[in-house]
N, C-alpha and C positions, 0 to 999 in steps of 0.2 A: 905508552898509554895506551892500547887499543880498543877506542872506544868505547870507556871504563865510564862509570856513574863518578860523578861528581858533583859533591854539595859545596856551592858559593856562598857564603855570608859576608853582609853588607853590600849587597849588589843592587842596589837601586840606581846610582849612578857612580862614575868616575872611575875607577880603575876594577874594580868588582864584578860591575856590568859589563865593561869591554871584554873583562876575560871570561865572565860567563859566557857571552856574545861569541866571541872565539874561541872557546871548549866546544858550545853547541856548534859552530860553524865545521870541523873536526872530526864531527860526528856524536860526540860523545851525549849520554844521556845529561844532565844538568838541572839540578833544582838550586834555583837562585833563592837568596833572601835577605831583608832587609826589613828594618821600620818602616819604612815608608809601603803605603801600600798598594801601592803599582811599583812592579820589576824592570829591568830590562824587557824592549821588545822583541820577541821571540824565542824564549825563555819561560820556560816553566817555573813558577815564581810564586810563595808563599809568605805572607808579613810572619815576623819573626822579632819580639824583642830580649836581646841580649841579656839583658837586666832582670828579667822575667825567667826563674825555674820554670815556671809552669809554661808558658809561650816557647821556650828553649824543646821542652820535651815534648810537646805537640808538631813542633816542626819537623824533628826527627823520626816522630813515627809519622808521619805522614810519608816521609823520605825513604824510611825502609819499606812504607805498603809502595812506593814508586815502585823501589829496583834494590830491594834489599839495604844488604852494609853497603854503604859508598868504597870507592876505590880511593878518591884524595877526597880534602876537606879543607876549603881555603878559609882564612878567617882576618877580614878587610874593616870590620867596623873601626870606628876610632870618632873622638868627640872633638867641636871645635871650642868648646867653651871654654874656662878658665884662662883666658889670655889676660897677661899685664905681670907685675911687677908679682916672685913668688910670697911678699910676704901682704899681699893685699886681696889676693883673688880667695872667693869666697871659700870657704872647707865644701861644701855642699857642693860646687861645682868642681873642684877637683876629687873630693868622690866619686863625681858621677862620669868624668874623665876618666879615671881609671878602673871604676867598671864598666866601661864598655869598650874600654882598650884592652886591657887585660883579665879583668874578673870573668866576661862572657866569654873570654876562649876557651878560661877552666871550664863551667857550665857546659860548653859545647861537648868537652873532651871526652866526658864519661859517656855521651853515645854516639863516639865515636870510635874511640880506640880500643873496649872491648869487640864492637862488631866486625871493625880491622884484623884483627889478630885471631879472629875466632874465620874469617874468610880463607887468612892466610897470607894478605898482602893489602899493601895500604900507604899512601903519602897524606901526608896533613902540612900546609903549607900555613905559617902565618904571618902578612903583610907588615913589618914591623920598619924600622925609621933611621936614618942615620943620626934623628937626632936622640937614639937612645945613649947614643956612647957619643956624642957630639954635644956641647952646653948650646940649648939657644934661648937669647934673651923673649924674654915674656910669654916662651912654651915649658915651662918647668916642670905641669902637671900632665902635660902629653908627651913629654921625652921622657918624666919618671916611669908613664907606663906605659911606653913603648918599649923603657929597660928593662919591666919586670914580665912584658910579652917576650921577650929575647931569651931572658933566661929562663922561664923557664922552658921554652924549645930547646933550650941547652941540654938541661937536666931530663926532657922526657927524651929525648933522642939515647942519652945513657942508658936511662931505664930499659928504654926499648930495645937496647941494642943486640941481643938475643934471641930478638922475634923479628919480624918480615916488615915492623911498619916504620916506617921514616919520618922524620918529623926536620924542617928546615923553614928560615924567615928570610923573607926579600924585602930585602928596604928598597922601595919606587921612589922614583923621580916623576913626576907627572903634574901635569893642570888639571885638578880635579878639582869641583866644588868644595872640598874641604880645605884642600890646599890653598887655595885661591883666599878663602875665608880665613882661615889660620893668615897670609900674611897680609891681610886687608885690618885686622887686628892689631896684627904687632905693629905697621904703620903705625894704627890710633895710640896703641900703648906704649909706643918709643917714641912718639911726636914726628915722625918722620915725615917729610913733605915729597919725596918723590918714588910712588907709587914701586913695587917690587914687578919687573918685566915678568911674560910669561915663560914659566915650565915648558922643559920638551913635554910633547904629546903626550899621552898616558899609555898610548899603544906601543909604543916602544919600548916598554916594561913585560910584551905579553911573550916574549919569546922564553924571559928568563926562568917565567913562573911557568910556562909549559915544560920547560926542561924539569925544572924542579921537581915535578908532578908527576914525571913519564916513568918508562923504566931505565930509559938511560940515563937517569940519574939513582939508578937503583942501589948504586956505591956510595951515594952522600946523604948523610944525615947529619944532625946535628950544626949543620951551618949555618952561619946567615952572611947573606954576600947586598952589596948595597951597589946602587944603581949610581951611575957616575953626578955629582951635583952639578946644577952651574957653579962659574965661579963666583957670581958674585952673592952666595949662601956664603 
């Protein structure tokens, strides 16, 4: 991935912000986006709401104006609401979690895949979760959204198998604002009295993400990689 342009959505904080900054340090042209009006320091940034077709279209119009078709696209957004017993969480919160975590990814793909195919190369990376495959009490909506995201990645990889566009997912393990908010809400929902200890440094996940985006992984598509979770999870 020699100084190729990359779009990172969900980059206002946490892993997305760290990855956008890391890619910039490596010499890549990066456009970062998220709901927040402010982005990571030192990285070109534009606010985008992945639940809005109009906002997503405007974001990718700006990306195309900056550097044409991106080589890399990273989707990080998730939502920390809908925490609690699966039969009690409000339906509107479940709907929003799935919209942000999964449907927003689909909204972005129609602006990403066609120009990548035309460009003749491209790498799509979705940030998944171990929760997509391992049940997590009080986080059913989040886990369901991530499971949909990861299965969509696998299907896309099959659909794009005869093209130079690759699609993978990476389940990270890192101390982020979203992860900590989830843990705090889980503690309350489950009535726990001992706080969850800190997760690994979010930057520990950067090498795997950079590898999957790079041409070193040109032979890798349709895969879901997971960082090793803490023993207490």
